N, C-alpha and C positions, 0 to 999 in steps of 0.2 A: 503493499500501500504505500503511494507516495505520501510523505510527509512534510511538504516545503514548508517553511517558514512563512511563505507566503501569508500560509494561515497558521498560525502558529497552534492551534488548538488539536489540529491534525498530530503536530509533535505531543500532545501531552495527550491525546486520547488514542494510543497505539491499540489498544485492548475495544472492540468495536464489536458490532450487532452479528457478525457473521457468526460468531460463535452458536448463537441459538438459531442460525437460518440452516448450516451446512445438514443438519439431520435428515433436511426432507429430502424428497427424489429430486433427483437431478436435472436441469432442465437443458437441456443442448441445442435446442432449436429456435435457436434469436432470429426472428423476422427479418433485421434488415442486416443479418450477416452479408446477404447473395446480392446488396443494394445494387442499382445500376441507372444510369441516366437511358432516355430513349435513343435510339439508335441514330437519329438524326433530329438533330437540332431544330425544335417550332422556328416557326416565322415569326418575328414579331413586328410589329408597325410601331414607329415611334410617332407618341399622341403631338400633335404641333405645338401644344402648350411647353412642351418637354425640349423639342426641338434644340434648345440652347443648353441642357444639364451637360455640364461633362462627364456625367456618368448615370447611367439609371440599372438599377437589377430589374431583373424579368421572372425572376427566382428565388429565391433564400429559404431552405430547408432544413430547420436544425431537427434531429433526432438523438433521443438518450433512450437507451433501451439496457434495463435491469435483465440481470438472470445467473443461470448458472452454468459451469462448465465442467463438467463432472461433481465435485464438492467445491468447486472454486466460486464464489460470488465474483461475477466480473460485469464490466460497463460496455456495451456497445453505442459508439458515436456515429454520427455520420452529420457532416456539412456540406447541403450542394449548393451552390450560386451559378445564377448566369445573369451576368451583365454587359452593356454595352456602354463602351468608351467612346466619349467624345473630343477630346483635349488630348495635350500633351503633356498636359500633367496626371491627367489619368490613365494616359498611360507608365507612365512613370511609377506612379503609385503602382499600379498594377501588372505590371511585366515580372513579378515574382510570386508564387503561392505558396507559402510556408505552410510545411506540414508537423504537426502535433505528433514530433515521433521524440522517444527516448528511451529510459531503460525500464520503463514499465507501462512503454506504450507501446503496441504493435500495429502497424497499420497493415489490414486484413485484406484493402483493395484501393488502389484510388487513379484518376482519369483523369486527362485534363484537353482541352480542345480551343484553338482559335481558328473561328470563321470572318476573314477578310468580307471586307463589301461587296469582291467581286465573287464572291461565293468558296474562295480557296480556305482547304480548311486543314489545320494542323492537329495531328492526334499525338500527344503525350501519354505517359503510362509510367509503371515504376520502375521501369528500367532507366527512364531521363530524370528521375529524382535527384538531387546533387547535393552533396554534402558542406557546409561550410564550419569553421571553426575558428572562435572570436580569439583575443588577446588572453580571457579568462577561462580559457578552453572551454567554454560553452558551445555546444554542437549544435545546429540546425540542418534543418532538411527543407528543401524547395526546388521546385518544379522553375525553370528561367524560360520565360515564354518568350517565344521565338515570333517574327513578323507582324505584332499587333501596329494596326495603322488606326487613324482616327476612322471611327465607324464602324470598328472590329465587334465581333462579340464574343465574349471571354464564358467558359463554362469549366466548372472544374467539380469535384466533388471526392472525400476522403471516408472511408470507412473505419475506424479505429477501435481497438478493444484496450481497453485499460484496467488498472484498478479500479471502483467504483468509489465515485465522490458524492453522498448521499445525505453528509451532514447541513448543507445547504450551497444551494449554486445559483447562478445567476444568467440568465440567456436574454441580450440586449436585440431586440426585434429590430429597432430605429436606425437608419446608416445616414449617413451624408451625404445622401442620394435618395431620390425615391425610389419606392421597393415594392414591385408588384408579385403577388402571388407568393404572400411569406406562411408560412407553416412552422409551428413548433408541436413535437410530439411527444409524449413521456409514457413509457412503458415498462411496465412494471409485473412480475408476477403477481398472483391476485392474495399473497396471502402479505404481501408489501404494500402498505398504504402511503401514499404521498399526501402532504399538502402543500398549497400554493399560494403565493399573494404577488398580487400584478401590481403595477405601478406605472404612473402617467398613462393610462387610458390603454393600458394592456388588456384588461378584461377578464371576466371569470374565464376558464379553462373549461372545455366542455368534455364528458366522457362517454367514451364507446365501449362498449364490453364486446369485441368482436368474435371473442374466443372465450372459454372457459377456462384458460389458463391463464389469461392476463389482463391486469388492468391499461386503460389507454386513455389518456388525460391528453388533448390536443387541443390547438386554438389558430384560426387563420385568420388571413387578412388578405383582401383582394387588392387592396392598396393601402400604402402605408407613408404619405408626405417626409419628404426628407427634412433631417434634424438641423436646422440653422444656430449653429452656435455664436453667444454671445460675449464681447467682451467682460470683463471681471465676474462671472458666472463658471461656477462648475457644471459643466454641459453634460459629462456621462451620467451623474446622478437625474438628470431630466428627460432621458431618452426612455422610451416604450420599453419596457423590460418584465421579465416573471423571475420569481425565486423559488426554488422548491428545495423539498426535503423530504424524508424519509420519516412519517412520525408513527407507524404502526405496525408490527407485525403478529397478525391474528394467531399465527402457527403457534407462538411462543407465547401467546398473550400478553406482549411488552407494548404498551404505548406512551408517548411522548419521550420519543428516544433522545431528541434532540432538544438538549433544555441546557441554561446556564447553571442552575444548582449545580450539577451531576460535574461540569468543567469545573469548579469552584472545589470541591469535594479531593480533586488529583490535586489541584496547583496547590493548597494548602500544604497536602502531606507531601509532596515531593519537594517545595524550596523554602519550607519556612521551620524543617527539621533539622534536616541533614543528617551525615549519616556518622560514625565513628571518625574514619576518616574525613571529612567535610568538616567537621569541627576541629580538626586538628590541623589542618590545612588552613583553615579559616582563622585560628588564633595566631599563627605565623603573617597572613596577609594583616590584621589588626596592627601587629607590633609593627610592620612596614610603615604602614599609613602614619603612624605616630600622629593621631589625634588625640589631643588632652582632653582630659576630662571633664575638665572648667571650662571646654568651649559651649557655646549654646547648642542647642538640639539642629539647626539652621546651620551651622558653620561646621559640625560634624557632618551632617547628610552631603556637605558641598566636598568638604575633604575627602568622603571616602568615596563619594561619586567622581571626581577629580583623579584622587588613587587610583583606582580599578580602569577607567577610560586611559590614563597615560602608562600603565604597565602591562596593560593586556589588550589583545587589538581585539574588536567585536565582528565576528561574524554571522551572516543570519544563513547558518545549515541547520540542518536538523538533528544532528549527531548526538546521542546522548554525552558522550565525550564531555563535550565543550559547555555541558552544564555541570559536569565532575570536576569538583574544586581543587583536587590533586592533580588532575590533568592540567584544568586552567593554569595553575602554578606554575607546574612544570614547563610546559611549553608554551606560556603567555598568549592564549588563544582562547577566546570563549564567546557564546553566544548570548541573547538576549535573557534567556532562562535563568543563564550560569549569574550573571551580573543580578538580577532579582534575588537568587538565593543569596549571595552576596549578601547586597542589601537588606533584607528582610531579616537573615540574622545578626547585623549588625544593630537592627533596629528592636529585634528580640533582648538582646544583651544588653543595649541601651534604653529598653522602655520608650521607647518611641513610639507612637500610634499610626499606623500605615494601613491603608489597602493597596492591595493589585486591582489593577483596572486593564480592561480590554476595552480596545475598541476599532474602527475602522477608516482608513482614508477617506474624509468627508468628500475630496476631489475626485473620488469613484463611488462611492457610497454613502448617503444618507441611513445612520444608523435608525432603524427600524424598531422602537420599543413594543412595539406589540406583536411581533413575529419573530419568534427565537429561532436564528439559523445561525451556523459557525463561520459562514462568510462574513460575515459583522464581526467577527472575532479575527483582526489582523495583527492588531498592534498593543504590546505590553506598556504600560504607564505603570509607576506608583504614585499615591499620593498621601499627602501629609495631611492630617485635618487642623493638625495644630498650625502648623504654616499656612494653610492653604493652597498649597503649591503642589504640582505635578512633578516626574522626573522622570525622562526618558530611556526608557530599557535598551534603547536598541540603536539612538543617532550616537555616535562615536563624537561630535562637537557640539552635543547641545547639555545643557546645566540645569540645575534645579531650579523651577520656575518657568525655564523654556523650554516646553517638551516640543515636537515638531511642528509645525503649523498647520497640517493639516491633519494632524490627531486631537483636536480638542477644537469649541465650539460646534461640539457632535453630542451624541450620547454614547454611554459605556455603560461596561456592568463593572460594581463595585463589589470585588469581595473583600469580607473581613472573617479573619481567621476566629474562632469558635473553642474553645476547648474545655471539652468535661470531662474528667480524669484523663484518662489519655487517649480519648477517642477525640479526633479532631475533624471539624466539618467548618462552613462558612456561612455566611449569609452571600448571597446574588442579587443585589439592588442595581435596577438599571435608572443611573443618574445624570443630568447634566455636565459635562466636562467645560468648565467656564476657561476663559482663555485671559491672560494677564491684560489689566487695565492699559488707557492708552499712555499713562507717565512711564509703563514698564517698557515701553521703546520710543525713547524721544530720539529726536533728531536738533539740535542746538547749532546754532549759527552765531557768531560774534564778529562783525564786518567793519572795517575802517576803510573807506575809500577818500580818497584824494585827486586832485588834476594834477597831472604833469606841468613843470614847469612853462613848457611850451605849448600847453593844449593839444598836445598830439594824443595822448592817452590817459587812462584812468591806472591809478597804482592803488592794490588791494593788500591789506593786511588779514587773512583770515584766520577765525580758530573755531573747530565745527566740533560737537562733544554729542556721540552718540550711543545709543544703549541698544540691549533686546535683539527681536529681529529686525530692526534695523542694519545691526552689524554683524549678524548670523553667520552672512556668506563671506565675512570678511576677518573680522579681528582673529577668530580662534587657530585662523592659518599662518598667521607671522609666525614665523621658526621653524615651520615645516616649510617651507619653500625656500629656493634661492633668493641669494639678496637681490639679485637681477630682479626677480621676478616679484620682492618683496618691493622694491622700489617703483615697478611698473606699478603694481598694487596701490601703493600709496598716492603716487601722481594720479591715478584713476579715483582718488579719493577727494581728490582737491579740483580737477578738471572739470567735475560735472557742472561747474558754474557755465563752463566755456571751455570744451574742447580745445579749440585756436587760441588757448593765452600764451601769454608770454611767461612763463612758470621762471621764478628767480629760485626760491626753497622752498622745499617741504620737508616734513617730519611726523611721524606717527607716534605716541605715546601710548601706555597701556595697551599695549598688543601683545597677542598672544593667549591659548586657551587658559592658562592660569587666571587670566582678566575676565575671560568673557564670564558675564552674570554678576560681576560685581563691581568693573570700574568700568566708565566710559572711554570708547575711542576716542581718542583726542588726534584731531590733524591739525597742526597749525601750517602755515606758508603764508607768502607774497608772491605777486603775481601782478601783471600790467593788462589790460583787453586794452585795443584801441575802437573796438568797432561801437563800444559802447557810450562814445564822445563823438558827435557829430555838428559841426560848425553850418549852420542855416542864416545865412546874410550876416543879420547884427547880433546875433545869440548864437550858445552853444544848447546843441540837444541833448541831455543826460539819458540815456534808457535805463532809468533807475527799477524799472519792473523788472529787468532781467538778473540783477544782484542775484535774487534767488533761485538763479538756476532757469534753464527753459521747464516748463510745464506743459504736459500735455491735455490737449482740451478734449471731452469725452462727447464724442456724438451720438447720435440715435437716428441713423436713415433708414427710412423704409417702413415698416411695419412698426407697432409701436414694441416695445418694451415686453418679452413673455415669462423670463426668469428672473430671479432674485439677484441681487448683487452679492456676491463675496468677494472680499477686500483681504482675504489672508490673516492678517490681523488690527488689532487695534493700536493708534500710534498717534504721536504728536510731533510737531514741527516749531519750533520757537526759533525765529530769527528777527535779530537785530543789527540794524547798518549806520552808522555814522557817516555822512558826508560833510567833508570839509566845504563849505563856499569858498573858492579864490578871493582874495582881496580884492575889493574893488568891484564885486559882483552882488547881484542878489540873486535869490533865486524864486520861480513862479513855478505857478501850475500844482502849487502845492495838494489843492481841495483834491485832486482825482486820486489823492496815496488815500484816505478815508474810505475804507470799505467795511460792511460787514454781512457776510451772507450766513444765514444760520439754518440747520434743518432741525424740526421740534417734533417732538412725540404730541401726544392729543394733548397728554398733561401740562403741557409746556417745557418739558426738559428738553435740552439742546443735545442731539448727540451725535451732532457734525456742523462744524464751524470754518469760517476763514475770516479773522479779521486785523485789517490794518489800522495803523493810525502814524501820526508824525507829531515831533515837536520842533520847534525851532530856538534854540540859544546861543545867542550872537552869532556867530558865524557856522555854526556846528546846526545839522540838519540831521535829525535822530527819528528812524522809522522802526518801528515794531510791528511784526506780521507774526501769526499766530494762527496754526491751521492744524485742527483735532478732529479724530474720527472713535467714539467712543462705541461704535459698533463692529460688528465686522459684516454679521448680515442684514440685505437692505431690503424688504418684499419690495413686490414691484410696485405698490402702491406708495412708496418713498421712494422710488428713483427719480421721480423728476426732480425731489428737493436734494439730493445727493447729489445729481448731477449738477446743481446750481454751485454747490460747496466747490466740488472738482474742477467747475470749470470757473469759478471766481481765481483761483492761483492762473489760470491761464491768460485772464482778463487782467490781473497783477501787472504781466508780464509786460502788456501794452502799456502801461506806465511809464510817461516821460517827463521832467521836470526840464526848465529853462535857465540856463545861467546868463544874465544879462547887466551890459555893465551898467554899473549906480549913474545916476544923471545928475 
C-alpha cells in the first residue's frame, strides 16, 4: 500500500480494513480491466460559440473500481480523455501524456492517438511509452505525442491497477477548457459501501445496480463550462469535484471506517510516549539543545525547534526509520513525525500544553468540517494554547508562530492527549486554525530624500524593517547561499523601489534562520533615481508617489467576480519618508497626498485600509502612508471594497508634487 506523506495519515494507518475483507470469496472479474476505446474516433463538430477556444474536451471519463485479485484488495482506475487543440500553447501543454506508473502501480493497458485536420492518424501504445528521471531520481513515464497541429484531436486512455485508496479521494471534473461528455464511475463489491460529497455543483451521484455483485455510483454531464481562474483566489478548491470514501463493510459489520478519532488514538500512542531507545536518545538531544530551565515556555519551544531543524534534515518520506529518534540522531535525517515526536516528548517533560493538529493545503482543498475523509489530513502542525501559536512540523525554515501560509485560515483536526491510567486516547475536535494578525508581518520603511545640487537626480537614504511572512522567502536563507547570491538578494531587497536605481551601498542586518521570527530583517542603503525628478518649464515635478515602489492595480475585466479573494496572509505596511525641500523653493500640490480608503464590516470594523497624510515643518515635507489588511479571505460581497484599498496604493503612485522657486 502506498504510504506517501502527501497524505500523512496513510503513514499513520498502515493497518487498514483489508484484514476483515480478505475472508470473502475473491472477485477477479473486474468490469473495466479490459477497457478500450472505439476503434474509430467519433466525428465532432466545433460549436461556433467555442471556435476560438484554445482547447475543448469532447470526452472525459474517470472510473474507479475496487475488487479482489485472489485475496488481494486492489483498485482499477481508468482515465479516458479526448480533446481538440486550437493554439500553440494548447499543443505545448498536451504534447506529453504522463502515466501514473510507479512501484505499486501497474499499467494494464494504455493507448494514445493523434488525428490531424487532414485525417491522418498517429497511433501509440505501450511500446511508445518513454521514461524520464529528474535530478532527485524521480521517474516519470509518458507518451511523446508527435505531429500535433492546430485543429488536431488527441485521444488517450490508461487502465492501471494499484493499491487501493479508499480513505478519501477527490476527482475534479471541471477543466480550464470546456468539457463535453463527462462521466465518473465508482464501482465496488456489494459489501463495501462508499459515501460521497459533491462540491461546487457536482451534484448527487446516481446509483445503478447493474449486477448482484457490484455497487455502482455514477455522475455524468453533457457539458461543463471551462473554469476561469481569477487573480488572488485559490482556484482549485472552487472547481466542480467530488470526494469519496469507504464508509461501511457489511460483511464484517464495520461502519464509520474513516473517522478522525481513530487517527488520534494512533497518533497519541506513536508520538507522545517513545520507546526506551527513543527516550535515551531524546535525553542526548535535550542536552545538546542546552535550553535553560529558567527560559519561558515560548523561549524553550523556539530553541527546541531551531535545534532540531538546524541539526537534522527534514525529508517528507514515509519510512518509519525517520521517526525513530535513534536513527534520526545517528543519521541526522528525520521526517515530520520524527520532529513531532521530539517536540511532544519535550513538552511532556516540561509540562507544556500542546495539541497535534492535522489540516490540508487550502490552496488545493478547503477543509470540510462536515465530511470526514483522510485526504483533508495532509499536514502536521502543533498548537500551544498558552501562546496561541502554531509550529510547522514540516517546513524547514518555518518557526513558531509562522506555519506554512497555506496551512492556516482553514479548519483542522485538533488532538489532545488523554491518559486514564496506562490507557492513552485523545479528543478529536475540528477547529479553526487562525492566522497571525497583521502586526505579525510588518513592512516598515523610513526614507530620507533630497534633491542633488544640480537637480539632476534624487538622493535616497532608506531603512526598511520587515517581519513574518514578508521575509519568510528571504531572511532564513542568508548564511546558506553563496556570498555572491547574498549580495544579489540584498540588492533585490532594496531595488523594489526602482530596479534601475543607481545603488551606492546596501547592507542587511538580522539575517539568517536564527533571527527569523524573532528579529526584523533590516535593509539599509543609499541610492539615486534620476527619473523621479523631471524639469517642466519653470518648475520641477517630483514623482513622490513612486517612493513607495511600483504598486500593481487590480482589474476586474469582463464578468463579475465569482470567487472569494485569498491574499495569503494578514499584513501591514508603514511608510514614512521625509523630503528635503531645496533652499529657495516651495513645494505645491500637497493636498493630493491626503488619502483615506477604508473597507469596513457591517458593524463598522475596518478590515483593510490605505491612509496617507503629510506635514510640512520648515523645509522638510514628511509623508506617512499606512496600508493594512486584517483579513485573509474576502467574500465576493466585499471584493469591490477590497479592490478599492488595493488600487489606492496604485493611485498613490500617481501623486506628484511640484518644486517652484519662491517669488
